[in-house]
C-alpha positions as CSV (number, residue, x, y, z in Angstrom):
1,X,31.0,-22.0,-32.8
2,X,31.6,-19.4,-30.0
3,X,31.6,-21.1,-26.7
4,X,32.1,-18.0,-24.5
5,X,29.9,-18.1,-21.4
6,X,27.6,-15.3,-20.5
7,X,28.5,-12.8,-17.8
8,X,28.4,-13.9,-14.2
9,X,27.3,-11.9,-11.2
10,X,30.9,-11.9,-9.8
11,X,32.3,-10.4,-13.1
12,X,29.6,-7.6,-13.0
13,X,30.5,-6.9,-9.4
14,X,34.3,-6.8,-10.2
15,X,33.5,-4.6,-13.3
16,X,31.6,-2.1,-11.0
17,X,34.4,-2.2,-8.3
18,X,37.1,-1.3,-10.8
19,X,34.9,1.5,-12.2
20,X,34.4,2.9,-8.8
21,X,38.0,2.6,-7.6
22,X,39.6,3.7,-10.8
23,X,42.2,1.2,-10.3
24,X,42.6,-2.6,-10.5
25,X,44.8,-2.8,-7.4
26,X,42.4,-0.8,-5.3
27,X,39.4,-2.7,-6.5
28,X,41.2,-6.0,-5.7
29,X,41.9,-4.7,-2.1
30,X,38.4,-3.9,-1.7
31,X,37.1,-7.1,-3.0
32,X,39.8,-9.2,-1.0
33,X,41.1,-10.8,-4.1
34,X,44.3,-10.9,-6.0
35,X,44.9,-8.3,-8.7
36,X,45.3,-11.0,-11.2
37,X,41.9,-12.5,-10.4
38,X,40.2,-9.1,-10.8
39,X,42.0,-8.4,-14.1
40,X,41.0,-11.9,-15.5
41,X,37.2,-11.2,-14.2
42,X,37.1,-8.1,-16.2
43,X,38.8,-9.7,-19.3
44,X,36.4,-12.5,-19.1
45,X,33.4,-10.1,-19.0
46,X,34.7,-8.2,-22.0
47,X,34.9,-11.4,-23.9
48,X,31.4,-12.5,-22.9
49,X,30.1,-9.1,-24.0
50,X,32.3,-8.7,-27.1
51,X,33.3,-5.1,-26.2
52,X,36.1,-3.4,-24.4
53,X,35.0,-1.9,-20.9
54,X,38.2,-0.1,-20.0
55,X,41.1,1.7,-22.0
56,X,44.1,0.1,-20.7
57,X,46.6,2.2,-22.5
58,X,46.3,4.8,-20.0
59,X,48.0,4.8,-16.5
60,X,44.6,4.3,-14.8
61,X,41.8,2.3,-16.3
62,X,39.3,4.6,-17.9
63,X,35.8,3.6,-19.1
64,X,35.3,3.2,-22.8
65,X,32.1,4.5,-24.4
66,X,30.8,1.0,-24.1
67,X,31.9,0.7,-20.5
68,X,29.9,3.8,-19.6
69,X,26.8,2.6,-21.3
70,X,26.9,-0.9,-19.7
71,X,28.0,0.1,-16.1
72,X,24.4,1.0,-15.1
73,X,23.2,-2.3,-16.5
74,X,25.9,-4.0,-14.4
75,X,24.8,-2.3,-11.2
76,X,21.1,-3.0,-11.8
77,X,21.8,-6.7,-12.4
78,X,23.9,-6.9,-9.3
79,X,21.3,-5.2,-7.3
80,X,18.5,-7.5,-8.5
81,X,20.8,-10.5,-7.9
82,X,21.4,-9.3,-4.2
83,X,17.6,-8.7,-3.6
84,X,16.9,-12.3,-5.0
85,X,19.6,-13.8,-2.7
86,X,18.1,-11.8,0.4
87,X,14.5,-12.8,-0.5
88,X,15.6,-16.4,-0.8
89,X,17.3,-16.2,2.5
90,X,14.1,-14.8,4.1
91,X,12.0,-17.6,2.6
92,X,14.4,-20.2,4.1
93,X,13.9,-18.5,7.4
94,X,10.0,-18.8,7.1
95,X,9.2,-15.3,5.7
96,X,6.6,-15.0,3.1
97,X,7.8,-14.0,-0.3
98,X,4.7,-11.7,-0.6
99,X,2.1,-10.1,1.6
100,X,-1.1,-8.9,-0.1
101,X,-3.4,-6.5,2.0
102,X,-6.8,-5.2,1.2
103,X,-8.0,-2.1,3.0
104,X,-11.5,-0.5,3.4
105,X,-11.5,2.9,1.6
106,X,-12.7,4.6,4.8
107,X,-9.6,3.7,6.8
108,X,-7.4,6.8,7.4
109,X,-4.6,6.8,4.8
110,X,-2.1,8.7,7.0
111,X,-2.1,5.9,9.7
112,X,-1.8,3.2,7.0
113,X,1.1,5.0,5.2
114,X,3.1,5.2,8.4
115,X,2.6,1.5,9.1
116,X,3.5,0.4,5.6
117,X,6.6,2.5,5.8
118,X,7.6,0.7,8.9
119,X,6.8,-2.7,7.2
120,X,9.1,-1.9,4.2
121,X,12.0,-1.0,6.5
122,X,11.4,-4.0,8.7
123,X,10.9,-6.5,5.9
124,X,12.8,-5.2,2.8
125,X,12.8,-8.6,1.0
126,X,9.0,-9.3,1.3
127,X,7.0,-7.8,-1.6
128,X,3.8,-5.9,-0.5
129,X,0.7,-5.8,-2.5
130,X,-2.0,-3.2,-1.6
131,X,-5.6,-2.9,-2.7
132,X,-8.1,-0.3,-1.5
133,X,-11.8,-1.2,-1.7
134,X,-15.2,-0.2,-0.4
135,X,-17.4,-2.2,1.8
136,X,-17.7,-5.7,0.8
137,X,-14.8,-5.5,-1.6
138,X,-12.2,-6.2,1.1
139,X,-14.2,-9.4,2.2
140,X,-14.4,-10.6,-1.3
141,X,-10.6,-10.2,-2.0
142,X,-9.7,-11.9,1.2
143,X,-12.5,-14.6,0.8
144,X,-11.3,-15.6,-2.6
145,X,-7.6,-15.7,-1.7
146,X,-6.5,-12.7,-3.8
147,X,-5.3,-11.0,-0.7
148,X,-3.6,-12.5,2.6
149,X,-5.6,-10.4,4.9
150,X,-7.6,-7.2,5.0
151,X,-8.9,-4.3,7.0
152,X,-12.7,-4.5,6.5
153,X,-15.5,-2.2,7.2
154,X,-18.9,-2.9,8.8
155,X,-20.3,-6.4,8.3
156,X,-23.7,-8.1,9.5
157,X,-21.7,-11.0,10.4
158,X,-18.6,-13.3,9.5
159,X,-18.7,-16.7,7.9
160,X,-16.6,-19.5,9.6
161,X,-14.2,-19.2,6.7
162,X,-13.1,-16.0,8.2
163,X,-10.9,-15.2,11.3
164,X,-12.1,-11.7,12.3
165,X,-10.6,-9.5,14.9
166,X,-12.2,-5.9,15.7
167,X,-9.5,-3.3,15.8
168,X,-11.4,0.0,16.2
169,X,-13.8,2.3,14.8
170,X,-14.7,6.0,14.4
171,X,-17.9,8.0,14.2
172,X,-19.0,8.9,10.7
173,X,-20.6,12.3,10.4
174,X,-23.2,13.8,8.1
175,X,-22.2,16.8,6.1
176,X,-23.3,19.0,3.1
177,X,-21.9,22.1,1.5
178,X,-22.4,25.6,2.9
179,X,-24.7,26.4,0.0
180,X,-26.9,23.2,0.3
181,X,-30.5,23.9,1.6
182,X,-29.9,21.6,4.6
183,X,-27.0,23.8,5.9
184,X,-29.4,26.4,7.1
185,X,-31.3,24.2,9.3
186,X,-30.2,24.4,12.9
187,X,-30.4,21.7,15.5
188,X,-31.4,18.1,14.8
189,X,-32.9,17.5,11.5
190,X,-36.0,15.1,11.2
191,X,-35.5,12.1,9.1
192,X,-38.6,13.1,6.9
193,X,-36.6,16.3,6.0
194,X,-33.5,14.4,5.1
195,X,-35.5,12.1,2.9
196,X,-36.3,15.1,0.7
197,X,-32.7,15.7,-0.3
198,X,-30.4,13.6,-2.4
199,X,-28.0,11.5,-0.4
200,X,-24.7,10.5,-1.7
201,X,-23.9,6.9,-0.8
202,X,-20.8,4.9,-1.2
203,X,-21.3,1.6,-2.8
204,X,-18.9,-1.3,-3.8
205,X,-18.2,-3.4,-6.8
206,X,-18.9,-6.6,-4.8
207,X,-22.3,-8.3,-4.3
208,X,-21.5,-9.0,-0.8
209,X,-23.2,-5.8,0.6
210,X,-26.1,-6.0,-1.8
211,X,-29.4,-5.0,-0.1
212,X,-27.5,-3.7,2.9
213,X,-27.7,0.1,3.7
214,X,-25.3,1.7,6.2
215,X,-26.8,5.1,7.3
216,X,-28.9,5.5,4.3
217,X,-32.0,7.8,4.7
218,X,-33.0,9.5,1.6
219,X,-35.6,8.3,-1.0
220,X,-33.2,9.7,-3.7
221,X,-29.6,8.6,-3.6
222,X,-26.5,8.7,-5.8
223,X,-24.6,5.5,-5.4
224,X,-20.9,6.2,-5.9
225,X,-17.9,3.8,-5.8
226,X,-15.2,6.3,-5.1
227,X,-14.8,8.2,-1.7
228,X,-12.8,11.0,-3.4
229,X,-15.7,11.5,-6.0
230,X,-18.2,11.5,-3.2
231,X,-16.2,14.2,-1.4
232,X,-16.1,16.4,-4.5
233,X,-19.8,16.1,-5.1
234,X,-20.5,17.0,-1.5
235,X,-18.3,20.2,-1.8
236,X,-20.2,20.9,-5.1
237,X,-23.5,21.0,-3.1
238,X,-25.1,18.1,-5.1
239,X,-26.2,16.2,-2.0
240,X,-25.4,15.3,1.5
241,X,-23.8,12.4,2.9
242,X,-21.9,10.6,5.8
243,X,-18.0,11.0,5.7
244,X,-15.2,9.9,7.7
245,X,-14.0,12.8,10.0
246,X,-10.4,12.8,8.8
247,X,-11.5,13.5,5.2
248,X,-13.7,16.5,6.0
249,X,-12.1,18.1,9.0
250,X,-10.3,20.8,7.0
251,X,-13.6,21.5,5.0
252,X,-15.4,21.9,8.2
253,X,-12.9,24.3,9.6
254,X,-12.8,26.4,6.5
255,X,-16.5,26.5,6.3
256,X,-16.7,24.7,2.9
257,X,-18.9,21.9,4.4
258,X,-21.3,22.1,7.4
259,X,-21.9,19.3,9.8
260,X,-25.6,18.0,9.9
261,X,-27.2,16.3,12.9
262,X,-29.9,13.7,11.8
263,X,-32.5,13.6,14.6
264,X,-32.4,9.8,15.2
265,X,-28.8,9.4,14.9
266,X,-26.2,12.3,14.9
267,X,-23.4,10.0,14.0
268,X,-22.9,6.3,13.5
269,X,-20.0,4.2,14.3
270,X,-18.0,2.6,11.4
271,X,-16.3,-0.5,12.6
272,X,-12.9,-2.0,11.3
273,X,-12.2,-5.6,11.5
274,X,-9.0,-7.4,10.6
275,X,-9.7,-10.5,8.7
276,X,-8.0,-13.4,6.9
277,X,-9.0,-16.9,5.8
278,X,-9.2,-19.5,8.6
279,X,-7.5,-21.9,6.2
280,X,-4.5,-19.6,5.6
281,X,-2.7,-18.7,8.8
282,X,-0.8,-15.5,8.7
283,X,3.0,-15.9,8.4
284,X,5.8,-13.9,10.3
285,X,5.6,-10.8,8.3
286,X,1.9,-10.6,8.0
287,X,1.5,-11.2,11.7
288,X,3.8,-8.2,12.2
289,X,1.8,-6.1,9.9
290,X,-1.4,-7.1,11.5
291,X,-0.2,-6.2,15.0
292,X,1.1,-2.8,13.9
293,X,-2.2,-2.1,12.0
294,X,-4.0,-3.0,15.3
295,X,-1.8,-0.7,17.4
296,X,-2.3,2.0,14.9
297,X,-6.1,1.6,14.8
298,X,-6.5,1.8,18.5
299,X,-4.6,5.2,18.4
300,X,-6.9,6.7,15.8
301,X,-8.8,9.9,17.0
302,X,-12.2,8.8,18.4
303,X,-11.5,5.2,18.1
304,X,-12.9,2.7,20.6
305,X,-9.9,0.5,20.2
306,X,-10.2,-3.3,19.6
307,X,-13.7,-4.6,20.2
């Protein structure tokens, strides 16, 4: 019965070091070990794998065909082990193993991307999970514990189970395509006129905002769960609707969309709230990310800052 043990992380690291150095002697110097130990580690790895990794008949060790094939695997396993050790060290220090964030679809993606890039650099061992949802979807994910915390859109109130913090807002604007009938109307548009035209309204997959209408005027409306789809339908002239400024500024500048001014409310403020469960305090990495999101939100164009 073969009692040869499987490869160890040290053997894989030594194998890669010899392959990189092209010399057992140089690899031993780089690893701070005796050459005999390096040679023995490689031989033990070859025995465990059942293949020769180097052609030793030559003056310098040259990878065999099997060595070439297995070197990338050895590097990948070594990297995974290093990441695992770093993550374990972070957990010992109190860092979360994973942070999960739910974000309202209206939140500016450019600001979010920059913040998440900073997070990945500051906490390379903490896994980050991201969900983007509309309206009540963020509150549902945080409330059921699927996400650590979230950036939620408007709410009529927060239950005691949540810890909310207002982080800013921007003005939603009403728009339609240049070819839409409403585009020819100048000045404030009476509500009665808006109601005659199909309004494109963002909806969500949760039941938490059921019965709540945010800026809905029209008697006829199309309920859409995807903001990108709503944007495309607006450009096609199939209705009018409210959009975040950062998503339509290029269309307005190019004349593809026209801004509308409802007579009773030319624009309405879309508030963002950072939320987490009261029984689930944020860990160090989550708190760092929450503070960065708060700062980034206060700097958004037209934002009122924290409220």
